[in-house]
Each structure stands twice: as structure tokens, then as C-alpha cells.
mmJSON file of the N, C-alpha and C atoms, coordinates in Angstrom:
{"data_MODEL":{"atom_site":{
"group_PDB":["ATOM","ATOM","ATOM","ATOM","ATOM","ATOM","ATOM","ATOM","ATOM","ATOM","ATOM","ATOM","ATOM","ATOM","ATOM","ATOM","ATOM","ATOM","ATOM","ATOM","ATOM","ATOM","ATOM","ATOM","ATOM","ATOM","ATOM","ATOM","ATOM","ATOM","ATOM","ATOM","ATOM","ATOM","ATOM","ATOM","ATOM","ATOM","ATOM","ATOM","ATOM","ATOM","ATOM","ATOM","ATOM","ATOM","ATOM","ATOM","ATOM","ATOM","ATOM","ATOM","ATOM","ATOM","ATOM","ATOM","ATOM","ATOM","ATOM","ATOM","ATOM","ATOM","ATOM","ATOM","ATOM","ATOM","ATOM","ATOM","ATOM","ATOM","ATOM","ATOM","ATOM","ATOM","ATOM","ATOM","ATOM","ATOM","ATOM","ATOM","ATOM","ATOM","ATOM","ATOM","ATOM","ATOM","ATOM","ATOM","ATOM","ATOM","ATOM","ATOM","ATOM","ATOM","ATOM","ATOM","ATOM","ATOM","ATOM","ATOM","ATOM","ATOM","ATOM","ATOM","ATOM","ATOM","ATOM","ATOM","ATOM","ATOM","ATOM","ATOM","ATOM","ATOM","ATOM","ATOM","ATOM","ATOM","ATOM","ATOM","ATOM","ATOM","ATOM","ATOM","ATOM","ATOM","ATOM","ATOM","ATOM","ATOM","ATOM","ATOM","ATOM","ATOM","ATOM","ATOM","ATOM","ATOM","ATOM","ATOM","ATOM","ATOM","ATOM","ATOM","ATOM","ATOM","ATOM","ATOM","ATOM","ATOM","ATOM","ATOM","ATOM","ATOM","ATOM","ATOM","ATOM","ATOM","ATOM","ATOM","ATOM","ATOM","ATOM","ATOM","ATOM","ATOM","ATOM","ATOM","ATOM","ATOM","ATOM","ATOM","ATOM","ATOM","ATOM","ATOM","ATOM","ATOM","ATOM","ATOM","ATOM","ATOM","ATOM","ATOM","ATOM","ATOM","ATOM","ATOM","ATOM","ATOM","ATOM","ATOM","ATOM","ATOM","ATOM"],
"id":[1,2,3,4,5,6,7,8,9,10,11,12,13,14,15,16,17,18,19,20,21,22,23,24,25,26,27,28,29,30,31,32,33,34,35,36,37,38,39,40,41,42,43,44,45,46,47,48,49,50,51,52,53,54,55,56,57,58,59,60,61,62,63,64,65,66,67,68,69,70,71,72,73,74,75,76,77,78,79,80,81,82,83,84,85,86,87,88,89,90,91,92,93,94,95,96,97,98,99,100,101,102,103,104,105,106,107,108,109,110,111,112,113,114,115,116,117,118,119,120,121,122,123,124,125,126,127,128,129,130,131,132,133,134,135,136,137,138,139,140,141,142,143,144,145,146,147,148,149,150,151,152,153,154,155,156,157,158,159,160,161,162,163,164,165,166,167,168,169,170,171,172,173,174,175,176,177,178,179,180,181,182,183,184,185,186,187,188,189,190,191,192,193,194,195],
"type_symbol":["N","C","C","N","C","C","N","C","C","N","C","C","N","C","C","N","C","C","N","C","C","N","C","C","N","C","C","N","C","C","N","C","C","N","C","C","N","C","C","N","C","C","N","C","C","N","C","C","N","C","C","N","C","C","N","C","C","N","C","C","N","C","C","N","C","C","N","C","C","N","C","C","N","C","C","N","C","C","N","C","C","N","C","C","N","C","C","N","C","C","N","C","C","N","C","C","N","C","C","N","C","C","N","C","C","N","C","C","N","C","C","N","C","C","N","C","C","N","C","C","N","C","C","N","C","C","N","C","C","N","C","C","N","C","C","N","C","C","N","C","C","N","C","C","N","C","C","N","C","C","N","C","C","N","C","C","N","C","C","N","C","C","N","C","C","N","C","C","N","C","C","N","C","C","N","C","C","N","C","C","N","C","C","N","C","C","N","C","C","N","C","C","N","C","C"],
"label_atom_id":["N","CA","C","N","CA","C","N","CA","C","N","CA","C","N","CA","C","N","CA","C","N","CA","C","N","CA","C","N","CA","C","N","CA","C","N","CA","C","N","CA","C","N","CA","C","N","CA","C","N","CA","C","N","CA","C","N","CA","C","N","CA","C","N","CA","C","N","CA","C","N","CA","C","N","CA","C","N","CA","C","N","CA","C","N","CA","C","N","CA","C","N","CA","C","N","CA","C","N","CA","C","N","CA","C","N","CA","C","N","CA","C","N","CA","C","N","CA","C","N","CA","C","N","CA","C","N","CA","C","N","CA","C","N","CA","C","N","CA","C","N","CA","C","N","CA","C","N","CA","C","N","CA","C","N","CA","C","N","CA","C","N","CA","C","N","CA","C","N","CA","C","N","CA","C","N","CA","C","N","CA","C","N","CA","C","N","CA","C","N","CA","C","N","CA","C","N","CA","C","N","CA","C","N","CA","C","N","CA","C","N","CA","C","N","CA","C","N","CA","C","N","CA","C","N","CA","C"],
"label_alt_id":[null,null,null,null,null,null,null,null,null,null,null,null,null,null,null,null,null,null,null,null,null,null,null,null,null,null,null,null,null,null,null,null,null,null,null,null,null,null,null,null,null,null,null,null,null,null,null,null,null,null,null,null,null,null,null,null,null,null,null,null,null,null,null,null,null,null,null,null,null,null,null,null,null,null,null,null,null,null,null,null,null,null,null,null,null,null,null,null,null,null,null,null,null,null,null,null,null,null,null,null,null,null,null,null,null,null,null,null,null,null,null,null,null,null,null,null,null,null,null,null,null,null,null,null,null,null,null,null,null,null,null,null,null,null,null,null,null,null,null,null,null,null,null,null,null,null,null,null,null,null,null,null,null,null,null,null,null,null,null,null,null,null,null,null,null,null,null,null,null,null,null,null,null,null,null,null,null,null,null,null,null,null,null,null,null,null,null,null,null,null,null,null,null,null,null],
"label_comp_id":["MET","MET","MET","THR","THR","THR","THR","THR","THR","PRO","PRO","PRO","ASP","ASP","ASP","VAL","VAL","VAL","TRP","TRP","TRP","LYS","LYS","LYS","LYS","LYS","LYS","SER","SER","SER","SER","SER","SER","TYR","TYR","TYR","SER","SER","SER","GLY","GLY","GLY","GLY","GLY","GLY","GLY","GLY","GLY","GLU","GLU","GLU","GLY","GLY","GLY","ASN","ASN","ASN","ALA","ALA","ALA","CYS","CYS","CYS","VAL","VAL","VAL","GLU","GLU","GLU","VAL","VAL","VAL","ALA","ALA","ALA","PRO","PRO","PRO","ARG","ARG","ARG","PRO","PRO","PRO","THR","THR","THR","ARG","ARG","ARG","ILE","ILE","ILE","ALA","ALA","ALA","ILE","ILE","ILE","ARG","ARG","ARG","ASP","ASP","ASP","SER","SER","SER","LYS","LYS","LYS","ALA","ALA","ALA","PRO","PRO","PRO","SER","SER","SER","HIS","HIS","HIS","GLY","GLY","GLY","THR","THR","THR","LEU","LEU","LEU","THR","THR","THR","VAL","VAL","VAL","PRO","PRO","PRO","ALA","ALA","ALA","PRO","PRO","PRO","ALA","ALA","ALA","PHE","PHE","PHE","ALA","ALA","ALA","ALA","ALA","ALA","PHE","PHE","PHE","VAL","VAL","VAL","LYS","LYS","LYS","ALA","ALA","ALA","LEU","LEU","LEU","LYS","LYS","LYS","ARG","ARG","ARG","PRO","PRO","PRO","GLY","GLY","GLY","GLY","GLY","GLY","LEU","LEU","LEU","SER","SER","SER"],
"label_asym_id":["A","A","A","A","A","A","A","A","A","A","A","A","A","A","A","A","A","A","A","A","A","A","A","A","A","A","A","A","A","A","A","A","A","A","A","A","A","A","A","A","A","A","A","A","A","A","A","A","A","A","A","A","A","A","A","A","A","A","A","A","A","A","A","A","A","A","A","A","A","A","A","A","A","A","A","A","A","A","A","A","A","A","A","A","A","A","A","A","A","A","A","A","A","A","A","A","A","A","A","A","A","A","A","A","A","A","A","A","A","A","A","A","A","A","A","A","A","A","A","A","A","A","A","A","A","A","A","A","A","A","A","A","A","A","A","A","A","A","A","A","A","A","A","A","A","A","A","A","A","A","A","A","A","A","A","A","A","A","A","A","A","A","A","A","A","A","A","A","A","A","A","A","A","A","A","A","A","A","A","A","A","A","A","A","A","A","A","A","A","A","A","A","A","A","A"],
"label_entity_id":["1","1","1","1","1","1","1","1","1","1","1","1","1","1","1","1","1","1","1","1","1","1","1","1","1","1","1","1","1","1","1","1","1","1","1","1","1","1","1","1","1","1","1","1","1","1","1","1","1","1","1","1","1","1","1","1","1","1","1","1","1","1","1","1","1","1","1","1","1","1","1","1","1","1","1","1","1","1","1","1","1","1","1","1","1","1","1","1","1","1","1","1","1","1","1","1","1","1","1","1","1","1","1","1","1","1","1","1","1","1","1","1","1","1","1","1","1","1","1","1","1","1","1","1","1","1","1","1","1","1","1","1","1","1","1","1","1","1","1","1","1","1","1","1","1","1","1","1","1","1","1","1","1","1","1","1","1","1","1","1","1","1","1","1","1","1","1","1","1","1","1","1","1","1","1","1","1","1","1","1","1","1","1","1","1","1","1","1","1","1","1","1","1","1","1"],
"label_seq_id":[1,1,1,2,2,2,3,3,3,4,4,4,5,5,5,6,6,6,7,7,7,8,8,8,9,9,9,10,10,10,11,11,11,12,12,12,13,13,13,14,14,14,15,15,15,16,16,16,17,17,17,18,18,18,19,19,19,20,20,20,21,21,21,22,22,22,23,23,23,24,24,24,25,25,25,26,26,26,27,27,27,28,28,28,29,29,29,30,30,30,31,31,31,32,32,32,33,33,33,34,34,34,35,35,35,36,36,36,37,37,37,38,38,38,39,39,39,40,40,40,41,41,41,42,42,42,43,43,43,44,44,44,45,45,45,46,46,46,47,47,47,48,48,48,49,49,49,50,50,50,51,51,51,52,52,52,53,53,53,54,54,54,55,55,55,56,56,56,57,57,57,58,58,58,59,59,59,60,60,60,61,61,61,62,62,62,63,63,63,64,64,64,65,65,65],
"pdbx_PDB_ins_code":[null,null,null,null,null,null,null,null,null,null,null,null,null,null,null,null,null,null,null,null,null,null,null,null,null,null,null,null,null,null,null,null,null,null,null,null,null,null,null,null,null,null,null,null,null,null,null,null,null,null,null,null,null,null,null,null,null,null,null,null,null,null,null,null,null,null,null,null,null,null,null,null,null,null,null,null,null,null,null,null,null,null,null,null,null,null,null,null,null,null,null,null,null,null,null,null,null,null,null,null,null,null,null,null,null,null,null,null,null,null,null,null,null,null,null,null,null,null,null,null,null,null,null,null,null,null,null,null,null,null,null,null,null,null,null,null,null,null,null,null,null,null,null,null,null,null,null,null,null,null,null,null,null,null,null,null,null,null,null,null,null,null,null,null,null,null,null,null,null,null,null,null,null,null,null,null,null,null,null,null,null,null,null,null,null,null,null,null,null,null,null,null,null,null,null],
"Cartn_x":[-4.106,-4.278,-4.338,-4.433,-3.789,-4.843,-5.4,-6.759,-5.702,-7.06,-6.188,-6.163,-5.323,-5.456,-6.332,-6.699,-7.579,-6.935,-7.45,-5.883,-6.865,-6.52,-7.048,-6.637,-7.248,-6.389,-6.364,-5.531,-5.504,-6.815,-7.204,-8.067,-7.561,-5.893,-5.685,-4.908,-5.638,-5.53,-6.026,-6.357,-6.307,-7.466,-8.197,-9.126,-9.012,-10.362,-10.524,-10.815,-9.514,-9.954,-9.454,-8.422,-7.671,-6.552,-6.042,-4.989,-3.427,-3.413,-2.179,-1.554,-1.352,-1.431,-0.046,-0.558,-0.436,-1.562,-1.712,-2.347,-1.859,-2.533,-2.284,-2.758,-2.487,-3.294,-2.55,-3.236,-2.92,-2.824,-1.214,-1.299,-0.987,-0.987,-1.061,-0.003,1.322,2.465,2.997,2.58,3.17,2.345,2.615,1.752,2.191,1.228,1.941,1.717,2.168,2.446,2.676,1.031,1.75,1.64,1.953,1.659,0.377,-0.724,-1.996,-2.176,-1.254,-1.014,-0.97,0.162,0.658,1.064,-0.6,-1.002,-0.085,0.083,0.76,2.346,3.0,4.285,5.263,4.102,4.781,4.032,4.873,4.664,5.91,5.569,6.408,6.104,6.697,6.29,6.854,6.712,7.666,6.951,7.483,6.59,5.274,4.216,3.665,3.747,5.063,5.206,5.784,6.355,7.495,5.985,5.496,4.547,3.916,3.446,2.54,3.51,5.125,5.757,5.684,5.946,5.97,5.216,3.544,2.619,2.425,2.769,2.561,3.818,4.824,6.009,5.197,4.495,3.837,2.738,2.032,1.107,1.51,2.726,3.168,3.643,3.478,3.656,4.901,5.106,6.081,6.511,5.611,6.0,7.848,8.09,9.327,10.764,9.979,11.161,12.629],
"Cartn_y":[20.733,20.61,18.908,18.998,17.15,16.369,15.9,14.838,14.356,14.351,13.702,12.064,11.614,10.12,9.307,8.305,7.198,6.136,6.484,5.282,4.288,2.773,1.8,0.708,0.117,-0.445,-1.891,-2.383,-4.201,-4.766,-5.872,-6.822,-7.429,-7.285,-7.965,-7.043,-5.767,-4.224,-5.226,-6.219,-6.283,-5.413,-6.784,-5.956,-4.479,-4.163,-2.533,-1.916,-0.795,0.067,0.153,-1.354,-1.499,-0.373,0.159,0.808,-0.031,-1.233,-1.711,-2.307,-1.582,-1.676,-1.139,-0.929,0.163,-0.047,1.509,2.021,1.9,1.677,1.901,2.864,3.601,4.427,4.621,3.805,4.293,6.135,5.635,7.335,6.588,7.529,7.243,5.951,6.543,5.568,4.89,5.118,4.448,4.356,3.613,3.303,4.001,4.631,5.189,4.584,4.6,3.596,4.515,4.229,4.933,3.746,4.625,3.797,4.11,3.19,3.582,4.484,4.238,4.814,6.098,6.066,7.716,8.463,8.541,8.657,10.202,11.136,12.507,12.48,11.184,11.432,11.055,10.877,10.87,9.546,9.529,8.259,8.362,6.402,6.203,6.294,6.008,5.81,4.873,3.725,2.937,2.706,2.341,2.193,0.718,1.468,0.2,-1.178,-1.123,-2.605,-3.23,-2.285,-2.796,-3.683,-2.539,-3.157,-4.277,-4.379,-6.066,-6.667,-6.945,-8.061,-8.387,-7.321,-7.786,-7.938,-7.974,-8.695,-9.769,-10.199,-11.367,-12.389,-11.975,-12.472,-12.701,-12.018,-12.293,-13.452,-13.264,-14.09,-15.753,-15.793,-17.279,-18.458,-18.941,-19.959,-20.089,-19.397,-19.466,-17.93,-16.959,-15.721,-15.496,-14.684,-13.903,-14.361,-15.505,-15.94,-16.797],
"Cartn_z":[-11.819,-10.678,-10.475,-9.253,-9.003,-8.13,-8.449,-7.718,-6.495,-5.573,-4.422,-4.187,-3.198,-3.279,-3.151,-3.492,-2.647,-2.328,-0.704,0.176,0.517,-0.205,0.166,1.279,2.342,3.239,2.908,3.321,3.306,3.586,3.373,4.08,5.439,5.444,6.683,7.17,7.73,8.915,10.052,10.424,12.224,12.311,13.638,14.523,14.756,15.704,16.145,14.796,15.191,13.883,12.434,12.482,11.497,11.082,11.966,11.798,11.684,11.873,12.168,10.555,9.832,8.557,7.492,6.268,4.939,4.577,4.118,2.618,1.614,0.646,-1.14,-1.708,-2.77,-3.34,-4.983,-5.6,-7.095,-7.623,-8.398,-9.135,-10.564,-11.556,-13.047,-13.36,-12.639,-12.673,-11.769,-10.586,-9.311,-8.33,-7.136,-6.528,-5.512,-4.49,-3.194,-2.097,-0.993,0.028,1.697,2.627,3.913,5.097,6.112,7.135,7.902,8.122,8.447,9.86,10.751,12.055,12.03,11.071,11.084,9.58,8.946,7.324,7.004,8.229,7.701,7.781,8.076,8.074,7.062,5.901,4.791,3.517,2.866,1.898,0.698,0.395,-0.473,-1.591,-2.682,-4.049,-4.707,-5.337,-6.01,-7.438,-8.689,-9.807,-10.064,-10.119,-10.3,-11.068,-12.004,-12.28,-10.669,-10.533,-9.147,-8.228,-7.942,-6.777,-7.232,-8.521,-8.597,-8.979,-8.917,-8.714,-7.235,-6.581,-4.919,-4.381,-4.923,-4.452,-5.135,-6.288,-6.763,-6.014,-5.7,-4.927,-3.541,-2.833,-1.426,-1.759,-2.833,-2.85,-3.349,-3.9,-4.054,-2.574,-2.767,-1.623,-1.444,0.126,0.796,0.541,-0.223,0.079,-0.423,0.411,-0.086,0.893,1.44,2.223,1.644],
"occupancy":[1.0,1.0,1.0,1.0,1.0,1.0,1.0,1.0,1.0,1.0,1.0,1.0,1.0,1.0,1.0,1.0,1.0,1.0,1.0,1.0,1.0,1.0,1.0,1.0,1.0,1.0,1.0,1.0,1.0,1.0,1.0,1.0,1.0,1.0,1.0,1.0,1.0,1.0,1.0,1.0,1.0,1.0,1.0,1.0,1.0,1.0,1.0,1.0,1.0,1.0,1.0,1.0,1.0,1.0,1.0,1.0,1.0,1.0,1.0,1.0,1.0,1.0,1.0,1.0,1.0,1.0,1.0,1.0,1.0,1.0,1.0,1.0,1.0,1.0,1.0,1.0,1.0,1.0,1.0,1.0,1.0,1.0,1.0,1.0,1.0,1.0,1.0,1.0,1.0,1.0,1.0,1.0,1.0,1.0,1.0,1.0,1.0,1.0,1.0,1.0,1.0,1.0,1.0,1.0,1.0,1.0,1.0,1.0,1.0,1.0,1.0,1.0,1.0,1.0,1.0,1.0,1.0,1.0,1.0,1.0,1.0,1.0,1.0,1.0,1.0,1.0,1.0,1.0,1.0,1.0,1.0,1.0,1.0,1.0,1.0,1.0,1.0,1.0,1.0,1.0,1.0,1.0,1.0,1.0,1.0,1.0,1.0,1.0,1.0,1.0,1.0,1.0,1.0,1.0,1.0,1.0,1.0,1.0,1.0,1.0,1.0,1.0,1.0,1.0,1.0,1.0,1.0,1.0,1.0,1.0,1.0,1.0,1.0,1.0,1.0,1.0,1.0,1.0,1.0,1.0,1.0,1.0,1.0,1.0,1.0,1.0,1.0,1.0,1.0,1.0,1.0,1.0,1.0,1.0,1.0],
"B_iso_or_equiv":[0.0,0.0,0.0,0.0,0.0,0.0,0.0,0.0,0.0,0.0,0.0,0.0,0.0,0.0,0.0,0.0,0.0,0.0,0.0,0.0,0.0,0.0,0.0,0.0,0.0,0.0,0.0,0.0,0.0,0.0,0.0,0.0,0.0,0.0,0.0,0.0,0.0,0.0,0.0,0.0,0.0,0.0,0.0,0.0,0.0,0.0,0.0,0.0,0.0,0.0,0.0,0.0,0.0,0.0,0.0,0.0,0.0,0.0,0.0,0.0,0.0,0.0,0.0,0.0,0.0,0.0,0.0,0.0,0.0,0.0,0.0,0.0,0.0,0.0,0.0,0.0,0.0,0.0,0.0,0.0,0.0,0.0,0.0,0.0,0.0,0.0,0.0,0.0,0.0,0.0,0.0,0.0,0.0,0.0,0.0,0.0,0.0,0.0,0.0,0.0,0.0,0.0,0.0,0.0,0.0,0.0,0.0,0.0,0.0,0.0,0.0,0.0,0.0,0.0,0.0,0.0,0.0,0.0,0.0,0.0,0.0,0.0,0.0,0.0,0.0,0.0,0.0,0.0,0.0,0.0,0.0,0.0,0.0,0.0,0.0,0.0,0.0,0.0,0.0,0.0,0.0,0.0,0.0,0.0,0.0,0.0,0.0,0.0,0.0,0.0,0.0,0.0,0.0,0.0,0.0,0.0,0.0,0.0,0.0,0.0,0.0,0.0,0.0,0.0,0.0,0.0,0.0,0.0,0.0,0.0,0.0,0.0,0.0,0.0,0.0,0.0,0.0,0.0,0.0,0.0,0.0,0.0,0.0,0.0,0.0,0.0,0.0,0.0,0.0,0.0,0.0,0.0,0.0,0.0,0.0],
"pdbx_formal_charge":[null,null,null,null,null,null,null,null,null,null,null,null,null,null,null,null,null,null,null,null,null,null,null,null,null,null,null,null,null,null,null,null,null,null,null,null,null,null,null,null,null,null,null,null,null,null,null,null,null,null,null,null,null,null,null,null,null,null,null,null,null,null,null,null,null,null,null,null,null,null,null,null,null,null,null,null,null,null,null,null,null,null,null,null,null,null,null,null,null,null,null,null,null,null,null,null,null,null,null,null,null,null,null,null,null,null,null,null,null,null,null,null,null,null,null,null,null,null,null,null,null,null,null,null,null,null,null,null,null,null,null,null,null,null,null,null,null,null,null,null,null,null,null,null,null,null,null,null,null,null,null,null,null,null,null,null,null,null,null,null,null,null,null,null,null,null,null,null,null,null,null,null,null,null,null,null,null,null,null,null,null,null,null,null,null,null,null,null,null,null,null,null,null,null,null],
"auth_seq_id":[1,1,1,2,2,2,3,3,3,4,4,4,5,5,5,6,6,6,7,7,7,8,8,8,9,9,9,10,10,10,11,11,11,12,12,12,13,13,13,14,14,14,15,15,15,16,16,16,17,17,17,18,18,18,19,19,19,20,20,20,21,21,21,22,22,22,23,23,23,24,24,24,25,25,25,26,26,26,27,27,27,28,28,28,29,29,29,30,30,30,31,31,31,32,32,32,33,33,33,34,34,34,35,35,35,36,36,36,37,37,37,38,38,38,39,39,39,40,40,40,41,41,41,42,42,42,43,43,43,44,44,44,45,45,45,46,46,46,47,47,47,48,48,48,49,49,49,50,50,50,51,51,51,52,52,52,53,53,53,54,54,54,55,55,55,56,56,56,57,57,57,58,58,58,59,59,59,60,60,60,61,61,61,62,62,62,63,63,63,64,64,64,65,65,65],
"auth_comp_id":["MET","MET","MET","THR","THR","THR","THR","THR","THR","PRO","PRO","PRO","ASP","ASP","ASP","VAL","VAL","VAL","TRP","TRP","TRP","LYS","LYS","LYS","LYS","LYS","LYS","SER","SER","SER","SER","SER","SER","TYR","TYR","TYR","SER","SER","SER","GLY","GLY","GLY","GLY","GLY","GLY","GLY","GLY","GLY","GLU","GLU","GLU","GLY","GLY","GLY","ASN","ASN","ASN","ALA","ALA","ALA","CYS","CYS","CYS","VAL","VAL","VAL","GLU","GLU","GLU","VAL","VAL","VAL","ALA","ALA","ALA","PRO","PRO","PRO","ARG","ARG","ARG","PRO","PRO","PRO","THR","THR","THR","ARG","ARG","ARG","ILE","ILE","ILE","ALA","ALA","ALA","ILE","ILE","ILE","ARG","ARG","ARG","ASP","ASP","ASP","SER","SER","SER","LYS","LYS","LYS","ALA","ALA","ALA","PRO","PRO","PRO","SER","SER","SER","HIS","HIS","HIS","GLY","GLY","GLY","THR","THR","THR","LEU","LEU","LEU","THR","THR","THR","VAL","VAL","VAL","PRO","PRO","PRO","ALA","ALA","ALA","PRO","PRO","PRO","ALA","ALA","ALA","PHE","PHE","PHE","ALA","ALA","ALA","ALA","ALA","ALA","PHE","PHE","PHE","VAL","VAL","VAL","LYS","LYS","LYS","ALA","ALA","ALA","LEU","LEU","LEU","LYS","LYS","LYS","ARG","ARG","ARG","PRO","PRO","PRO","GLY","GLY","GLY","GLY","GLY","GLY","LEU","LEU","LEU","SER","SER","SER"],
"auth_asym_id":["A","A","A","A","A","A","A","A","A","A","A","A","A","A","A","A","A","A","A","A","A","A","A","A","A","A","A","A","A","A","A","A","A","A","A","A","A","A","A","A","A","A","A","A","A","A","A","A","A","A","A","A","A","A","A","A","A","A","A","A","A","A","A","A","A","A","A","A","A","A","A","A","A","A","A","A","A","A","A","A","A","A","A","A","A","A","A","A","A","A","A","A","A","A","A","A","A","A","A","A","A","A","A","A","A","A","A","A","A","A","A","A","A","A","A","A","A","A","A","A","A","A","A","A","A","A","A","A","A","A","A","A","A","A","A","A","A","A","A","A","A","A","A","A","A","A","A","A","A","A","A","A","A","A","A","A","A","A","A","A","A","A","A","A","A","A","A","A","A","A","A","A","A","A","A","A","A","A","A","A","A","A","A","A","A","A","A","A","A","A","A","A","A","A","A"],
"auth_atom_id":["N","CA","C","N","CA","C","N","CA","C","N","CA","C","N","CA","C","N","CA","C","N","CA","C","N","CA","C","N","CA","C","N","CA","C","N","CA","C","N","CA","C","N","CA","C","N","CA","C","N","CA","C","N","CA","C","N","CA","C","N","CA","C","N","CA","C","N","CA","C","N","CA","C","N","CA","C","N","CA","C","N","CA","C","N","CA","C","N","CA","C","N","CA","C","N","CA","C","N","CA","C","N","CA","C","N","CA","C","N","CA","C","N","CA","C","N","CA","C","N","CA","C","N","CA","C","N","CA","C","N","CA","C","N","CA","C","N","CA","C","N","CA","C","N","CA","C","N","CA","C","N","CA","C","N","CA","C","N","CA","C","N","CA","C","N","CA","C","N","CA","C","N","CA","C","N","CA","C","N","CA","C","N","CA","C","N","CA","C","N","CA","C","N","CA","C","N","CA","C","N","CA","C","N","CA","C","N","CA","C","N","CA","C","N","CA","C","N","CA","C","N","CA","C","N","CA","C"],
"pdbx_PDB_model_num":[1,1,1,1,1,1,1,1,1,1,1,1,1,1,1,1,1,1,1,1,1,1,1,1,1,1,1,1,1,1,1,1,1,1,1,1,1,1,1,1,1,1,1,1,1,1,1,1,1,1,1,1,1,1,1,1,1,1,1,1,1,1,1,1,1,1,1,1,1,1,1,1,1,1,1,1,1,1,1,1,1,1,1,1,1,1,1,1,1,1,1,1,1,1,1,1,1,1,1,1,1,1,1,1,1,1,1,1,1,1,1,1,1,1,1,1,1,1,1,1,1,1,1,1,1,1,1,1,1,1,1,1,1,1,1,1,1,1,1,1,1,1,1,1,1,1,1,1,1,1,1,1,1,1,1,1,1,1,1,1,1,1,1,1,1,1,1,1,1,1,1,1,1,1,1,1,1,1,1,1,1,1,1,1,1,1,1,1,1,1,1,1,1,1,1]
}}}
């Protein structure tokens, strides 16, 4: 039996309903990502270490530029 994903929106998701962002859900070895405006349109999953490296790069001065 699988457990349902617990989705979390970014704290930078914008005003109003806060649906102008992506949502993430941790899984045992991967991170699931979906569009908050169209959650039923599918998800992208990436290995957890790759997602952690991506977030770390975003937080660096200058980001991913």
C-alpha cells in the first residue's frame, strides 16, 4: 500500500490563493514536483540529493545565473 504525498508550497508562492508556484513532496528516495495551478497534470520526480543541490545553488549569491 502506498501513502499519499504530502505537498508543500513555496513560501514565495505569491499573493491571492498562492497558486503561482510549484509544490514539492518528499518521497523515500526522490522529491516529487508539480505545478500548483494544475496539480492533476502530472509530476516530475528527481533524486533527493539532486534536488538538495539545486536548492543550495538557488540560495547562493547570484543563484543559477
